[in-house]
C-alpha positions as CSV (number, residue, x, y, z in Angstrom):
1,M,11.2,-6.7,-33.5
2,K,7.9,-7.9,-32.0
3,T,6.4,-6.6,-28.9
4,I,5.9,-9.2,-26.3
5,I,2.6,-8.9,-24.3
6,P,2.5,-10.9,-21.1
7,K,-0.5,-13.1,-20.5
8,Q,-2.5,-13.1,-17.3
9,I,-1.1,-15.5,-14.7
10,K,-3.1,-18.0,-12.7
11,W,-4.2,-17.2,-9.1
12,E,-1.9,-19.9,-7.8
13,D,1.2,-18.4,-9.3
14,R,0.8,-14.9,-7.7
15,K,3.3,-14.2,-4.9
16,W,2.6,-13.0,-1.4
17,Y,5.1,-10.7,0.3
18,V,5.4,-9.6,4.0
19,I,6.9,-6.3,5.1
20,N,7.5,-5.3,8.7
21,A,7.0,-1.5,8.8
22,E,8.3,-1.0,12.3
23,G,10.8,1.8,12.4
24,L,10.8,2.5,8.7
25,T,10.0,5.8,7.1
26,L,6.4,6.2,5.8
27,W,7.2,7.4,2.2
28,R,9.9,4.8,1.6
29,I,7.6,2.0,2.7
30,S,4.8,3.4,0.5
31,T,6.9,3.6,-2.6
32,K,8.3,0.1,-2.3
33,I,4.8,-1.3,-1.7
34,A,3.3,0.7,-4.6
35,T,5.9,-0.7,-7.0
36,V,5.2,-4.3,-5.9
37,L,1.4,-3.8,-6.1
38,R,1.7,-2.3,-9.5
39,W,4.2,-5.1,-10.6
40,K,6.8,-2.6,-11.8
41,N,9.5,-4.6,-10.1
42,K,9.0,-7.4,-12.7
43,L,10.7,-7.6,-16.1
44,D,7.5,-8.3,-18.0
45,F,5.6,-5.3,-16.7
46,S,2.5,-4.3,-18.6
47,P,0.2,-1.7,-17.3
48,H,-3.0,-3.2,-18.5
49,V,-2.5,-6.9,-17.5
50,D,-3.7,-8.0,-14.0
51,N,-0.6,-9.8,-12.7
52,W,-0.2,-8.0,-9.4
53,D,1.1,-9.6,-6.3
54,Y,-0.2,-9.4,-2.7
55,V,1.5,-7.5,0.0
56,I,1.0,-8.0,3.8
57,V,2.2,-5.2,6.0
58,L,2.8,-5.9,9.7
59,N,3.0,-3.2,12.4
60,S,1.5,-0.7,9.9
61,D,1.0,2.0,12.6
62,K,4.6,1.9,13.9
63,F,6.3,3.8,11.0
64,K,8.5,6.9,11.4
65,V,8.0,10.3,9.8
66,T,10.7,13.0,9.3
67,W,10.7,16.4,10.9
68,K,7.5,17.5,12.5
69,K,5.1,15.8,10.1
70,M,3.4,14.0,13.0
71,D,1.8,17.3,14.0
72,N,2.0,19.3,10.8
73,K,0.8,16.9,8.2
74,I,-2.9,17.4,7.6
75,Y,-5.3,14.9,5.9
76,Y,-8.4,16.5,4.3
77,K,-11.9,14.9,3.8
78,H,-15.0,16.5,2.4
79,T,-18.4,15.4,3.6
80,G,-20.2,16.6,0.5
81,Y,-22.1,19.3,2.3
82,L,-21.5,23.0,2.1
83,W,-18.5,24.0,4.3
84,G,-18.0,20.3,5.0
85,L,-14.2,20.2,4.8
86,K,-12.8,18.2,7.7
87,E,-9.1,18.0,8.5
88,T,-7.2,15.8,10.9
89,S,-3.5,15.6,11.7
90,L,-1.4,12.5,11.2
91,K,-1.2,12.0,15.0
92,S,-4.9,12.0,15.5
93,L,-5.5,9.9,12.4
94,L,-3.1,7.2,13.9
95,I,-5.1,7.2,17.1
96,K,-8.5,6.9,15.3
97,K,-7.6,4.6,12.4
98,P,-4.1,3.2,12.7
99,T,-3.8,1.8,9.2
100,E,-5.4,4.6,7.3
101,A,-2.3,6.8,6.9
102,L,-0.3,4.1,5.3
103,K,-3.2,3.0,3.1
104,Q,-3.8,6.5,1.8
105,S,-0.1,7.2,1.1
106,I,0.1,4.0,-1.0
107,N,-3.2,4.8,-2.7
108,W,-1.9,8.2,-3.8
109,M,1.1,6.5,-5.5
110,L,-1.0,4.1,-7.6
111,P,-2.3,5.2,-11.0
112,K,-5.6,7.1,-11.1
113,N,-7.6,4.8,-13.2
114,K,-10.1,1.8,-13.0
115,L,-7.3,-0.6,-11.9
116,R,-6.5,1.3,-8.7
117,S,-9.2,-0.4,-6.6
118,S,-8.1,-3.9,-7.6
119,M,-4.5,-3.0,-6.8
120,I,-5.3,-1.6,-3.4
121,S,-7.5,-4.6,-2.6
122,R,-4.3,-6.8,-2.7
123,L,-2.9,-4.8,0.2
124,K,-3.4,-6.4,3.6
125,L,-2.6,-4.2,6.6
126,F,-2.2,-5.5,10.2
127,V,-1.4,-3.5,13.4
128,W,0.2,-6.5,15.2
129,K,3.1,-8.8,14.4
130,E,1.1,-11.9,13.2
131,H,-1.1,-12.2,10.1
132,T,-3.8,-14.7,9.0
133,F,-2.3,-15.5,5.6
134,V,0.1,-18.2,6.7
135,A,-1.3,-20.8,4.2
136,Q,-0.2,-18.6,1.2
137,K,3.5,-19.0,2.3
138,P,4.5,-15.3,1.9
139,E,8.1,-14.3,1.3
140,E,9.7,-11.5,3.3
141,L,10.4,-8.4,1.3
142,K,13.6,-6.5,2.2
143,L,13.7,-2.7,1.9
């Protein structure tokens, strides 16, 4: 049997998907978006071919978390200086940067290689219910 290697598709053939994150759990949304961004939901998946689709997330700050993760989940950031470890809770992160928590959770689920930045650049996050990509005719993605 021969191995079939998919060819890179044109920019016009890439699909756009819309997800409304209001009331959905953070990790379930993140796994679904990560599989679409990675193109693992397609039959001709190949990890080295850039055929990834675009994902638009509406209400990206209105997700739910289980248990007491809103207060107990801590995000760490190092400034580069000695004793420069900064920590913020999920609640304070949503106040300062509403879309950052969802973006980081999706980013951690993508492969740790050179392709990660091009995958995460195809993710468009919005805090409100409308988006600016109407001309691309996005399809609604059911979870």
